[in-house]
N, C-alpha and C positions, 0 to 999 in steps of 0.2 A: 806484157800484158799483166792487171789489176785481178789479182783470181779473192772471189769473194767468199768461200768456205772453202776448208779441204781437200773435198767430193770434187769441187771446181779446179784448182791446182792440179790435182795430180791426172785429173784429164788433160787439162792443159799442159802439166808436163808429158805428158805421154804424149800426146800432140806435136811439143815440138823436140821430141826427139826421134821419133818417124819422120821428123821432115826432115832433118839433120840441123835442126836448129839449134846448135848447143849457146847462142848471147841468149836467147827465148828459155831453153830448159834453166840458163844461169838463175835470167833471171831470177826468178820460184823461189833460191835460193838466200836466205839468209848472211852475209860475208862470212860470219864468221861459222857456218854452216858445219858439220860434218857426218862423215859418209862411215858405218860403222861394218869392215869387212870379216867375213866368213870366220877371219883366222881371232877376232879381235882386233887387228891391227886400226886404228885411225886413224883417220884423211882427213884430218882439218884444216878448212877454210875453205876459200873464196876456189885458189890456183889450186888444188890437191883434187878438190869435187869438179874444178874444170878440164884435168885430164881422165878421170876415169869417167866420164862424160864422154869426151872427145871421142879416148879409146874407142867406148859402145858404136859411138856412130861411124868410128873409119871401119871398125870391123862390124859395120854393119847386123848388128843386131836388134832387132826390135825386140819390143817392152808392151807385154801389155798388163797393166793395176789392176785387178776386183778389190776394191776395199769394200772391210769385210764392217767392220763397225769404225763408227768416228765418238772419242770422250772425249768433248769443248769442254775445256774451264777456262771460257774468257776467252782472252788469249795467247793460251795455249792448249793443244788439243793432241791430243793420242789415235796416231789410227790402225788400225790392225789390216791384213789382206793378203792376196796373193801376186805375185815377181812374180810375170813369166817373162824368160826370152829366149828368143828361137834365133837361129841364124844359123852360122857353117862353121864347122868344124873343119880346118885347115880346106877350108874351101871345099872338099870332099861333100865329105858327111852333114848329115844335115842334126842338127843337134834341136830338142827341147829343155831350159830347166825351167823350176818354180819350184817356189818357196813360198814362206809366209813369211810375209815384212811386216816391221814394227815402222815407224813414222813420227818422229813430233815435228810438230805445228806450231809457229809462233805468228801473231796478227800483230799485226806495223799502227803505228800512231794510226794510218791513212785509214785502218781497216784491210785493207790486203793481206792474206795471208801466206805462209812462204814458210821452207823446210828447212828447220833448226838441225834435225839429226833424225839419221836414215840409216838405219840395221834391214837394209837388202830382202840378207839371209838368215831373218832372225838375231834374237843372241846368242854368241856363242858359246858353249855351253864352259861350263869355268872347270 
């Protein structure tokens, strides 16, 4: 999968996660990518990202990404938007959680965009 824009990458990532395709979802991340958790803890590297994505897939969490703005600076871009996760909490109660996310993308030499740094819950308060 080769995303030609941050918007296409977001759509491809959401589709891969909905399909439960960890390999396709993970292919959209740089090997040294990281996720900033809500508490500010950094999950760094492909293995940590894979573990986080696998947990979402295993718990049948669906995600929707609504990009707000994309600020493209050549080989780097910053996107803002809303991430919504839906699923079951403990098997019986449905839940839905939305947050204002920030994502930094890097463009590879072949022109494909990949996720470099994801703050799906926004940046934590300092």
